C-alpha positions in Angstrom: 0.0 0.0 0.0 1.2 3.5 -0.8 1.6 5.8 2.2 2.7 9.3 1.2 1.7 11.6 4.0 2.4 10.9 7.7 -0.7 11.5 9.9 -0.5 11.8 13.6 -3.0 10.5 15.9 -4.9 13.1 18.1 -4.6 12.5 21.8 -8.0 12.7 23.7 -8.4 15.3 26.3 -10.9 13.0 27.9 -10.4 9.1 27.9 -11.8 7.6 24.7 -13.4 10.9 23.3 -12.2 12.6 20.1 -9.5 10.3 19.3 -8.7 10.4 15.8 -6.1 11.0 13.0 -5.6 14.4 11.5 -3.6 15.6 8.3 -0.3 17.2 9.2 0.3 20.6 7.7 0.5 20.1 3.9 3.8 19.7 2.5 5.0 21.8 -0.6 5.3 20.0 -3.8 7.8 21.1 -6.3 8.4 24.3 -4.4 11.2 26.3 -5.7 14.4 26.2 -3.7 14.8 30.0 -3.7 11.2 31.0 -3.1 10.6 34.3 -1.4 10.2 34.0 2.5 7.0 35.9 2.1 5.4 33.3 -0.4 2.0 32.1 0.9 1.6 28.4 1.3 -0.9 26.4 3.3 1.8 25.0 5.4 2.6 28.6 6.5 -0.7 29.1 7.9 -1.3 27.8 11.4 -4.2 26.1 12.2 -5.7 26.3 8.6 -8.5 24.0 7.8 -8.1 21.3 5.2 -10.0 21.0 2.0 -11.8 17.9 1.2 -13.5 17.6 -2.2 -16.1 15.0 -3.4 -15.5 13.8 -7.0 -18.8 12.1 -8.6 -16.9 9.2 -10.6 -19.8 8.7 -12.6 -18.9 11.8 -14.9 -15.8 13.3 -13.8 -12.1 12.1 -13.7 -10.8 12.4 -10.2 -7.2 13.5 -11.4 -8.9 16.9 -12.1 -8.5 17.4 -8.2 -4.8 17.6 -8.4 -4.6 20.4 -11.0 -5.4 23.2 -8.5 -2.4 24.5 -6.7 -1.6 27.1 -4.3 1.9 28.4 -4.8 3.4 25.1 -5.9 1.5 22.7 -3.5 -1.8 21.0 -4.2 -4.6 23.0 -2.8 -7.0 19.9 -2.1 -6.0 17.7 0.7 -8.7 14.9 0.5 -10.4 13.4 -2.5 -13.6 11.4 -1.8 -14.5 9.2 -4.6 -18.2 9.3 -4.7 -19.6 6.7 -4.2 -19.6 2.7 -3.9 -22.8 1.4 -2.7 -24.3 -0.8 0.1 -25.7 -4.0 -1.5 -26.5 -7.3 0.0 -26.6 -11.0 -0.5 -27.9 -14.2 1.0 -25.6 -17.0 2.2 -27.1 -19.9 4.1 -30.2 -18.3 4.6 -28.6 -14.9 6.4 -28.4 -11.8 4.8 -24.9 -10.2 4.7 -23.9 -6.8 3.3 -21.8 -6.5 0.3 -20.0 -3.3 -1.3 -20.9 -2.6 -4.9 -18.6 -0.6 -7.2 -21.0 0.6 -10.3 -20.3 0.6 -13.8 -18.5 3.7 -13.9 -16.5 3.2 -10.5 -15.3 -0.1 -10.9 -12.3 0.5 -13.4 -11.2 3.4 -11.4 -10.1 0.6 -8.6 -10.1 -2.6 -10.7 -7.9 -3.6 -13.6 -5.1 -1.2 -13.1 -7.5 1.8 -12.2 -5.7 2.2 -9.0 -2.2 3.1 -10.6 -4.0 5.3 -13.1 -6.5 7.4 -11.0 -5.4 7.0 -7.4 -1.6 6.8 -7.1 -1.1 10.1 -9.0 -3.2 11.9 -6.3 -1.2 10.2 -3.5 2.0 11.1 -5.2 1.3 14.5 -4.5 0.1 14.3 -1.1 -3.6 14.2 -1.6 -5.5 11.5 0.6 -7.9 9.3 -1.5 -10.9 7.9 0.5 -13.9 5.9 -1.0 -17.3 7.2 0.1 -19.9 4.7 1.0 -23.6 5.4 0.1 -26.9 3.3 0.2 -28.6 2.1 -2.9 -32.1 1.5 -2.5 -31.6 -2.1 -1.3 -33.2 -1.7 2.1 -29.8 -2.2 3.8 -27.6 0.7 4.9 -25.3 2.2 7.7 -28.4 2.3 10.2 -30.1 -0.8 10.2 -27.5 -3.7 10.3 -27.4 -6.3 12.9 -24.2 -6.7 15.1 -22.9 -9.6 12.8 -23.6 -7.4 9.7 -21.9 -4.6 10.8 -18.9 -6.3 11.8 -19.0 -8.0 8.3 -19.4 -4.9 6.6 -16.5 -3.1 8.6 -14.4 -5.9 7.3 -15.6 -5.5 3.7 -14.4 -1.9 4.1 -11.1 -2.5 5.9 -10.2 -5.1 3.0 -11.1 -2.6 0.2 -8.7 0.0 1.8 -6.1 -2.5 2.1 -6.4 -4.3 -1.2 -6.8 -1.0 -3.5 -4.1 1.1 -1.1 -6.6 3.8 -0.2 -6.5 6.1 2.6 -9.7 5.7 4.2 -13.4 5.4 4.0 -16.1 8.3 3.9 -19.7 7.6 5.2 -22.8 9.2 3.6 -26.3 7.6 4.9 -28.5 8.5 2.1 -30.6 6.4 -0.6 -30.9 3.3 1.5 -34.7 3.1 1.5 -34.8 1.5 5.1 -37.8 -0.5 5.5 -40.1 0.8 8.3 -39.1 0.2 11.8 -35.6 -1.3 10.8 -33.3 1.4 11.9 -31.6 0.7 15.2 -29.3 2.8 17.3 -26.2 0.6 17.2 -25.6 -0.2 13.4 -23.9 3.1 12.4 -21.7 3.0 15.6 -20.7 -0.6 15.4 -19.6 -0.1 11.8 -17.3 2.9 12.8 -15.9 1.2 15.9 -15.1 -1.9 14.0 -13.7 -0.3 11.0 -11.4 2.1 13.2 -10.1 -1.0 15.0 -9.2 -2.8 11.8 -7.7 0.2 10.2 -5.4 1.0 13.2 -4.3 -2.7 13.1 -3.3 -2.2 9.4 -1.2 0.9 10.4 -1.3 4.5 11.1 -2.8 7.3 9.3 -6.2 6.0 7.7 -8.9 8.4 7.7 -12.8 8.1 8.3 -15.2 10.8 7.3 -18.8 11.3 7.8 -21.3 13.5 5.9 -23.7 14.8 8.3 -27.0 13.4 6.7 -29.4 10.5 7.5 -29.2 8.6 10.8 -26.0 10.3 12.0 -27.7 11.1 15.3 -27.4 7.6 16.3 -23.4 7.7 16.4 -22.4 7.2 19.9 -19.7 9.3 21.6 -17.2 6.4 21.5 -17.7 6.0 17.6 -17.7 9.6 17.0 -14.2 9.6 18.4 -13.4 7.3 15.5 -14.2 10.1 12.9 -11.4 12.4 11.6 -13.7 14.7 9.7 -17.3 15.6 9.5 -19.2 17.7 6.8 -22.7 19.3 6.8 -25.1 19.1 3.7 -26.5 22.3 3.7 -24.6 23.7 0.7 -23.7 27.5 0.6 -24.3 27.8 4.4 -22.0 28.3 7.3 -23.1 25.6 9.8 -21.6 24.8 13.2 -24.4 22.5 14.5 -23.9 18.9 14.0 -25.7 15.5 14.7 -22.7 13.7 16.2 -20.1 14.8 19.0 -17.1 15.6 16.9 -14.5 18.5 18.0 -14.3 21.7 16.1 -10.9 20.5 14.9 -12.7 17.8 12.9 -15.8 19.6 11.7 -16.4 21.4 8.3 -18.8 24.3 8.9 -18.1 25.4 5.2 -19.8 23.3 2.4 -20.2 24.3 -1.3 -21.9 22.4 -4.2 -19.6 22.9 -7.1 -22.3 21.9 -9.5 -23.9 25.3 -9.0 -22.9 28.9 -9.0 -21.1 30.1 -5.8 -20.3 33.5 -4.8 -16.4 33.6 -4.3 -16.7 36.4 -1.7 -18.9 34.3 0.6 -16.4 31.3 -0.1 -13.7 33.7 1.4 -15.8 35.0 4.1 -16.9 31.4 5.4 -13.2 30.2 5.1 -12.0 33.0 7.0 -14.7 32.4 9.6 -13.7 28.6 9.8 -10.0 29.5 10.4 -10.7 32.0 12.9 -13.3 30.0 14.8 -10.8 27.2 14.9 -12.5 24.7 12.7 -10.4 21.9 10.9 -12.2 21.5 7.6 -13.8 22.8 4.7 -15.6 20.6 2.1 -16.8 21.1 -1.6 -19.0 18.6 -3.2 -19.4 17.6 -7.0 -16.0 18.9 -8.5 -16.8 19.8 -12.0 -14.4 20.4 -15.0 -13.6 23.9 -15.9 -15.5 23.8 -19.2 -18.2 21.7 -20.7 -18.7 20.6 -24.4 -22.1 20.0 -25.7 -22.8 16.6 -27.4 -25.0 18.0 -30.1 -22.7 20.9 -31.6 -19.3 20.4 -30.0 -19.5 24.1 -29.0 -17.4 24.8 -25.8 -19.4 26.6 -23.2 -18.6 27.7 -19.8 -19.2 25.3 -17.0 -19.4 25.8 -13.1 -15.7 26.7 -13.0 -14.5 25.7 -9.6 -11.5 27.8 -9.6 -13.3 31.0 -8.3 -14.5 29.3 -5.4 -11.1 27.8 -4.6 -9.5 31.1 -4.8 -12.1 32.5 -2.4 -11.5 29.8 0.0 -7.7 30.2 -0.3 -8.2 33.8 0.4 -10.1 33.3 3.6 -8.2 30.1 4.9 -4.9 30.4 3.8 -4.1 34.3 3.9 -4.3 34.6 0.1 -2.1 33.6 -2.5 -2.9 32.8 -6.0 -4.7 29.4 -7.1 -3.2 28.4 -10.3 -4.4 25.7 -12.8 -2.0 24.8 -15.8 -3.2 25.8 -19.2 -5.9 23.1 -20.1 -5.7 21.5 -16.9 -9.0 20.9 -14.8 -10.7 19.5 -17.9 -9.4 15.9 -17.9 -12.0 13.9 -19.7 -13.6 10.9 -17.9 -11.8 8.4 -19.8 -12.5 5.2 -17.5 -13.7 2.2 -19.3 -17.2 1.3 -18.3 -17.8 -2.2 -16.8 -21.1 -3.0 -17.5 -21.6 -5.4 -14.5 -19.7 -3.4 -11.9 -17.9 -5.2 -9.3 -19.1 -6.5 -6.0 -17.1 -7.1 -3.0 -18.3 -9.9 -0.8 -17.3 -10.6 3.0 -15.5 -13.9 1.8 -13.7 -12.0 -0.8 -12.6 -9.6 1.9 -11.4 -12.2 4.3 -9.1 -13.6 1.4 -7.9 -10.1 0.7 -6.9 -9.5 4.2 -5.3 -12.9 4.2 -2.9 -12.0 1.5 
């Protein structure tokens, strides 16, 4: 597995509370040796929040995330591959959870995809996480029994291990839970078991939670396993949360890059996050800088993320210019489609972990 950025474990002020991993100050990549001492970099700004970006792998190449730089270092700290789905199978009369990589995500991880779409991000110190999402199967993060939760955590740990990922993100949406099936222990059991298994694999693995769905069932002990949490009210500054995570792990800033965002508002929110001591900012749905209409081939302006990224940098990192190389930020989604997708079962996970 490829580990490029050392991450320290946070000590809890109270026993068992808010214990987690956090990103170190970002390291400059290919920074000139004779750079002026006044050059602004993220690493030079004390207590600045990290920036996490979700990439919709159905239609966007995740490598676009590495094209945005702030004075020679990557602007983005975490890429969340959105998303793998929670499915199920029946084995000897018992329902087991499985993890499904859909037709467009499968080859980002399978068949050499990791080397092409994950390693380049990790090579420039960007952490790559796989986000987990429901899929109208009647099973999700909030309604597994204890056995299923342990099985699913093992599947997730094996997925991280097998593909050399940096962690798992959780999003409790679209599960279509049957009436009365949600319980108060499932989500927490998954988080606790996964954290234990990741810690056994090594240091520096991350777990994130999108604060939506049944996150209110996450216990104090399980919340201590979470490194970063993001709210889902895009375009708003939100400090409240449904689970007990410290400010150092919370993102009060969330923007949807698939729609227009005011760069001045991005700057304002980023500055508030830094000054208020919050540890993260999040952008969902990274878009390419331009789009091409299928019918005419005419190039039209898309929802260019650069102005928002510049606003975030101005607010959180004391300015500096966010740059994109000419023609970059527009990498096409060139991943071959696998019509069947790829399913990871519990038995498969055990085999991977035994390798």
